[in-house]
C-alpha positions in Angstrom: 2.8 -0.4 -99.3 -0.2 1.0 -97.4 -2.9 -1.4 -96.1 -6.3 -1.3 -97.6 -8.8 1.1 -96.2 -11.0 -1.7 -94.7 -8.0 -3.2 -92.8 -7.2 0.2 -91.3 -10.7 0.7 -90.1 -10.7 -2.7 -88.5 -7.5 -2.1 -86.6 -8.7 1.3 -85.4 -11.9 -0.2 -84.0 -10.0 -3.0 -82.3 -7.7 -0.4 -80.6 -10.6 1.6 -79.4 -12.4 -1.5 -78.0 -9.4 -2.6 -76.2 -8.7 0.8 -74.7 -12.2 1.0 -73.1 -12.0 -2.5 -71.7 -8.7 -2.0 -69.9 -9.6 1.4 -68.4 -9.4 1.3 -64.5 -12.7 1.7 -62.7 -12.4 2.6 -59.0 -14.4 0.1 -56.8 -17.2 1.4 -54.7 -16.7 2.2 -51.0 -17.0 -0.8 -48.6 -20.1 -1.2 -46.4 -19.7 -1.0 -42.6 -22.1 -1.1 -39.7 -22.3 2.1 -37.5 -24.0 3.0 -34.3 -24.3 6.0 -32.1 -22.9 5.7 -28.6 -25.5 4.6 -26.0 -26.2 7.0 -23.1 -27.2 5.7 -19.8 -26.4 5.7 -16.1 -23.6 3.4 -15.1 -21.7 2.7 -11.9 -18.1 4.0 -11.8 -15.6 1.4 -10.7 -12.0 1.4 -9.7 -10.2 -1.7 -11.1 -7.5 -3.1 -8.8 -5.3 -6.2 -8.4 -4.4 -8.0 -5.3 -3.6 -11.3 -3.6 -5.7 -13.5 -1.2 -4.5 -14.3 2.3 -5.8 -16.6 5.0 -7.5 -14.8 7.9 -5.7 -17.1 10.3 -2.7 -19.4 10.0 -1.6 -21.3 13.1 1.5 -23.5 13.5 0.9 -26.4 15.9 4.1 -27.1 18.0 5.0 -29.5 20.8 5.2 -27.5 24.0 6.7 -30.3 26.0 9.3 -33.0 25.5 8.2 -36.6 24.8 7.5 -39.3 22.2 4.7 -38.7 19.7 2.3 -41.4 20.5 -0.7 -40.8 18.1 -1.9 -38.7 15.2 -5.7 -38.4 15.2 -6.4 -36.5 11.9 -6.2 -37.1 8.2 -3.8 -34.8 6.4 -5.7 -32.1 4.5 -9.0 -32.5 6.2 -11.1 -29.7 7.7 -11.0 -29.8 11.6 -13.1 -27.9 14.1 -11.8 -25.8 17.0 -11.1 -28.2 19.9 -10.6 -31.4 17.9 -7.8 -33.7 19.1 -4.8 -33.7 16.7 -1.8 -35.3 18.5 -1.1 -37.3 21.6 2.4 -37.2 23.3 3.2 -40.1 25.6 1.5 -39.0 28.8 2.8 -41.5 31.4 5.8 -39.5 32.6 3.6 -36.3 33.0 0.9 -38.3 34.8 3.5 -39.5 37.3 4.6 -35.9 37.9 1.0 -34.9 38.6 0.7 -37.8 41.1 3.9 -36.7 42.8 2.8 -33.1 43.0 -0.5 -34.1 44.5 1.3 -36.2 47.2 3.7 -33.2 47.9 0.7 -30.9 48.2 -0.9 -33.3 50.7 2.2 -33.4 52.8 2.5 -29.6 52.8 -1.1 -29.3 53.9 -0.6 -31.7 56.8 2.4 -29.8 57.9 0.5 -26.6 57.7 -2.3 -28.0 59.8 0.2 -29.1 62.5 1.9 -25.7 62.5 -1.4 -23.9 62.8 -2.4 -26.0 65.8 0.9 -25.6 67.5 0.7 -21.8 67.1 -2.8 -21.7 68.5 -1.7 -23.6 71.7 1.4 -21.5 72.1 -0.7 -18.4 72.0 -3.0 -19.8 74.7 0.0 -20.8 76.8 1.5 -17.3 76.4 -1.7 -15.8 78.0 -1.0 -17.8 81.2 2.7 -17.0 81.0 3.5 -20.7 80.5 5.7 -20.0 77.5 7.8 -17.0 76.4 6.9 -14.6 73.6 10.0 -15.9 71.7 8.4 -19.3 71.6 5.2 -17.9 70.2 7.1 -16.0 67.5 9.0 -19.2 66.5 5.6 -21.1 66.2 4.2 -18.4 64.1 7.2 -18.4 61.7 6.8 -22.2 61.4 3.0 -21.8 60.5 3.9 -19.2 57.9 6.6 -21.4 56.4 4.1 -24.3 56.2 1.5 -22.0 54.4 4.2 -21.0 51.9 5.1 -24.7 51.3 1.4 -25.4 50.6 1.4 -22.6 48.0 4.6 -23.9 46.5 3.2 -27.5 46.3 0.0 -26.1 44.8 2.0 -24.3 42.1 4.0 -27.4 41.3 0.7 -29.4 40.9 -0.7 -26.8 38.6 2.5 -26.9 36.5 2.4 -30.7 36.4 -1.3 -30.7 35.3 -0.5 -28.1 32.7 2.2 -30.2 31.3 0.0 -33.3 31.3 -2.6 -31.2 29.3 0.0 -30.4 26.7 0.3 -34.1 25.9 -3.1 -33.9 24.1 -2.8 -31.2 21.5 -6.2 -29.8 20.2 -7.0 -27.5 17.2 -7.0 -23.9 18.4 -9.1 -22.8 15.4 -11.3 -24.3 12.8 -9.7 -24.8 9.3 -7.9 -27.1 7.1 -5.0 -29.0 8.6 -1.8 -29.6 6.6 0.5 -32.6 6.4 2.1 -33.9 9.6 5.7 -32.8 10.0 6.6 -35.6 12.5 5.6 -39.2 12.4 4.4 -41.2 15.5 7.3 -42.6 17.6 9.6 -39.7 17.2 10.9 -37.5 20.0 9.5 -34.0 19.9 10.2 -30.9 22.0 13.7 -32.0 23.0 15.7 -28.9 21.8 13.0 -26.7 20.5 9.2 -26.4 20.1 8.9 -29.0 17.3 6.6 -28.0 14.4 3.9 -30.7 14.1 1.5 -29.2 11.5 -0.3 -26.1 10.4 -3.9 -25.1 10.4 -5.2 -22.5 7.8 -8.6 -20.9 8.2 -10.2 -20.3 4.8 -13.5 -18.7 5.8 -13.6 -15.8 5.6 -10.7 -14.8 3.2 -8.7 -11.7 3.1 -7.6 -9.9 -0.2 -4.8 -7.4 0.2 -4.3 -4.7 -2.5 -2.4 -1.5 -3.1 -3.9 1.6 -4.7 -2.4 4.8 -6.0 -2.6 8.1 -4.3 -5.0 9.3 -7.0 -7.3 6.4 -6.5 -7.3 6.8 -2.7 -8.3 10.5 -3.2 -11.2 9.4 -5.4 -12.4 6.9 -2.7 -12.2 9.6 0.0 -14.3 11.8 -2.1 -16.8 9.1 -2.9 -17.2 8.1 0.8 -17.1 11.6 2.3 -20.7 11.6 3.4 -20.3 8.1 5.0 -17.2 8.9 6.9 -18.7 12.0 8.6 -15.5 14.0 8.2 -13.0 11.7 9.8 -10.5 12.4 7.1 -9.5 8.8 6.4 -11.1 5.5 5.2 -12.7 4.5 8.4 -13.2 0.8 9.4 -16.8 1.6 10.1 -17.4 2.7 6.6 -18.5 -0.4 4.8 -17.2 0.1 1.2 -18.4 -2.7 -1.0 -15.8 -4.7 -3.0 -16.0 -7.2 -5.8 -13.5 -10.0 -6.6 -12.8 -12.2 -9.5 -10.2 -14.9 -10.0 -8.1 -15.4 -13.1 -10.5 -17.8 -14.7 -13.7 -16.0 -13.7 -15.8 -13.9 -16.0 -16.8 -10.8 -14.1 -16.6 -10.5 -10.3 -18.7 -13.3 -8.7 -17.4 -12.6 -5.1 -19.0 -9.9 -3.0 -17.2 -8.4 0.0 -16.3 -5.2 1.9 -13.2 -3.2 2.6 -12.4 -4.0 6.3 -9.0 -2.4 6.8 -6.8 0.4 5.5 -3.3 1.4 6.4 -2.5 4.4 8.5 -0.6 6.3 5.9 0.4 6.4 2.2 3.8 4.8 1.5 5.9 7.8 0.5 8.4 5.6 -1.3 5.9 4.0 -3.6 2.9 6.4 -3.5 0.6 3.5 -2.7 -1.9 2.8 0.1 -2.5 -0.7 1.4 -6.0 -1.9 1.9 -7.8 -5.2 2.6 -11.0 -6.7 1.6 -13.0 -9.4 3.5 -14.9 -12.1 1.5 -17.0 -15.0 2.7 -15.6 -18.3 1.6 -17.8 -21.2 2.9 -17.3 -24.8 1.8 -16.8 -26.0 -0.9 -13.8 -23.7 -0.8 -13.4 -21.5 -3.9 -10.7 -19.1 -2.7 -7.3 -20.2 -1.6 -4.5 -18.1 0.0 -1.9 -16.7 -2.4 -4.2 -16.3 -5.5 -3.8 -13.4 -7.8 -7.3 -11.8 -8.0 -9.0 -8.9 -9.8 -10.8 -6.4 -7.6 -13.4 -3.8 -8.4 -14.4 -1.0 -6.1 -17.5 1.1 -6.8 -17.0 4.9 -6.7 -20.6 6.0 -7.4 -23.2 6.2 -10.2 -22.5 8.3 -13.2 -25.4 9.7 -15.2 -25.5 9.9 -19.0 -22.3 8.0 -19.6 -21.5 7.1 -23.3 -21.0 3.4 -24.1 -20.1 1.6 -27.3 -19.7 -2.1 -28.0 -16.3 -3.3 -26.8 -15.5 -4.9 -30.1 -15.5 -1.4 -31.7 -12.5 -0.3 -29.5 -9.1 -0.7 -31.1 -5.6 -0.3 -29.7 -2.4 1.0 -31.2 0.7 2.8 -29.9 -1.3 5.9 -29.1 -3.8 4.0 -26.9 -7.4 3.2 -27.4 -9.3 4.5 -30.4 -12.6 4.4 -32.3 -13.3 4.8 -36.0 -15.8 7.7 -36.5 -17.6 8.9 -39.6 -18.1 12.5 -40.6 -21.0 14.1 -42.5 -19.5 12.8 -45.8 -19.1 9.2 -44.5 -15.3 9.6 -44.4 -13.6 7.5 -41.7 -11.6 9.3 -39.0 -9.2 7.8 -36.4 -10.3 9.0 -32.9 -8.2 8.5 -29.8 -10.5 7.9 -26.8 -10.2 7.4 -23.0 -12.0 4.2 -22.0 -13.7 3.2 -18.7 -15.3 0.2 -17.3 -16.9 -2.7 -19.2 -20.6 -3.0 -18.6 -22.6 -5.9 -20.2 -20.3 -6.0 -23.2 -20.3 -2.3 -23.6 -17.2 -0.2 -23.0 -17.6 3.2 -21.2 -16.0 6.1 -23.2 -14.7 8.8 -20.9 -13.7 11.2 -23.6 -13.0 11.5 -27.4 -16.5 10.9 -28.9 -19.8 12.7 -28.8 -23.3 11.2 -28.4 -24.4 12.3 -31.9 -21.5 10.8 -33.8 -21.6 7.5 -35.8 -19.0 4.9 -34.6 -18.0 1.9 -36.8 -19.0 -1.1 -34.8 -18.6 -3.9 -37.6 -16.3 -4.1 -40.6 -13.4 -2.3 -38.9 -10.9 -4.0 -41.2 -12.7 -2.5 -44.2 -12.7 1.0 -42.8 -9.5 2.9 -43.4 -9.0 6.4 -42.0 -9.3 9.0 -44.7 -11.4 6.8 -47.0 -15.1 6.7 -47.6 -17.5 4.0 -46.6 -21.2 3.1 -47.1 -22.7 3.2 -43.5 -25.3 0.7 -42.5 -26.9 1.6 -39.2 -27.0 -1.2 -36.7 -30.3 -2.9 -36.5 -31.6 -1.4 -39.7 -31.7 -2.9 -43.2 -29.2 -1.7 -45.7 -30.2 1.1 -48.0 -31.4 0.1 -51.5 -28.4 -0.3 -53.9 -25.8 -0.5 -51.2 -23.2 -3.2 -51.8 -23.3 -6.2 -49.5 -21.2 -6.2 -46.4 -18.2 -8.4 -46.5 -16.7 -7.3 -49.8 -17.0 -4.3 -52.2 -19.3 -4.6 -55.2 -17.6 -5.4 -58.5 -18.5 -3.4 -61.6 -18.8 -5.4 -64.8 -16.7 -4.2 -67.8 -17.4 -5.2 -71.3 -14.7 -7.2 -72.9 -13.3 -6.7 -76.4 
């Protein structure tokens, strides 16, 4: 039995309505923010890593044997050159000085007597009262007495030197470490006992290695300053910047003050050293891992993009660039230094190209987007950034 004509028309209309409602409609392209690379003059830098090292580290040791009588410093404090640090019991060495002074006085008395005897023998010899042999004997005794004076004087100087070693002073200014020996202990018995250490923090060294390629770049950049010497001269003041692990940027300013004599053939690296002022309160300590930046000269018309536009993948750094039809393209680039939040692009992009700087997750290579130029209002009718516009579809 066939359905009535009115029912067939109703079913046909329903089928048509449902078909138009379920038809897939492609969403519009997403909106992204784009900008052209900024061209300006920037300073080229060489980024390096290194470690800090104290300019002076001195071990304080006992140079004589004796009992440690006094410690006159607080552990960890800063001391000045010449400050008294330790006292070794001086009584025995003072007694040696007194004995040496007495021996010297005896030797001087004997020399005076021998000189007087020699003078009288020489007068007597002129009148033939004594023989020449007796004169020679008197002269030998006078010379021996003079030698005894010299020997006694040397013993006195040695005794005074040992007495001076009982009071140990700081040889440099710096921060003193913990004491290795407590008062009352015997020091210097078998060896020169280590008592403490002093480390000088100001200024501070930073040692770093650079590759052969980087060294050649520096030699080229400093060629005019070096006046054809053929190496990095100590007289060439190359500025150097330093940043610690928790620093933003490079807050410490210094200079390169030393370079090795030759490139290490085994590693292909060249050792250099920077010098940085480090006054109190101390901000640099020996042994820190630091970042270093060495300027190579100003570069004109460098291209820069915001650092957040630079992505990374297995091929390296890349940018998302639009063509004339607003299609996204993956572009591998070589990056340089970071300058005020902008990354220098060494190669891979041109100054007249549009680079995606916001909405990178919505921009897929090979797909179209709606570009919105940075700093300009969106074009009329463009979908809002953040999600694609949704086209309404009439229901059944």
